[in-house]
N, C-alpha and C positions, 0 to 999 in steps of 0.2 A: 379491383379488391372493394369488397364492404367492407360496409363503416363493421363490422363482427370481423370479420378477420382479419383489418389493419388493427382493434384493442385487443388483438390473439395476439397477431402477428409482436404489439410494441409487447403485450407481455412477455411475451417469450423471452426479448430482447432483452428487458428489464431484469427481469431473473437475470440473463445469461451475465449482465453484465454486475447486478450486488456478488455471484458466486464468483466472479472472478476476479472482485477488489477486495474481496474474503481471500480468495488466495494470495492474493497479492504483499495484501499485509498485513499475511502471515506472514509468505516469510520474508521482510522485509526486514518487521521490527525478528525473524530467529539469524538473523546478517547480522542487525543494530548493539543484539544479544554475541553474536561470532566475536564480530570484529571487536567488541567492549573486552572478550576477555582473553582476547587477541594483544592489543595493544594493553593489555595490565602484565600475561604473560611472558613479555619482552623486555621486563628491565634491562636482559643484561649485553643487547646489542642495540643503542644507541641514531643510528638513520634507516634502523630499519623502524625500529619506534617511532620515534619524529614521521616515515609516510604512513606507516600502517597507525596511528593515530589522525589522521586529517580522514580515515577511511571515514573513521565513528566521527572527527565535530566536525568536519568539512559536512558533512547533512543539514546542517540548515534549513536552505532552500528544499530539502526532502521532506520534513519530520512536517514544515508549512501546508507544501504539497500535497502529505497524506494527511492532514486535517484538513483538508477544504473539503479536497477529492469523500473523505469520510464524513465530510459533510452531506456532501452533496449527492450522498451514495444513501443518506439516511430517508434527507426530508425530504428529497426533487422525485427520489428514479427505485427506491422500496416502492412508495407508498405503490405502485405505479404496477408490479411487480407481483404486491398483494393483492388486489380488483380483484 
């Protein structure tokens, strides 16, 4: 593979990663919003409310991952895609 082909291949891969991450981030945001709506609407069912609430409050590690991943995608991968 020539250097030019490798550059083109890297650029294509970087664009796919950026697009996939954007889809993932948007899906994650919708999930959190929907779970938040569900938890707030389950006042009458305490057992289900406790379990569903964890699905929102238990996302701390995912939120940290998303923040770190967004930094990597924005500052490391997107510039390769934009070349």
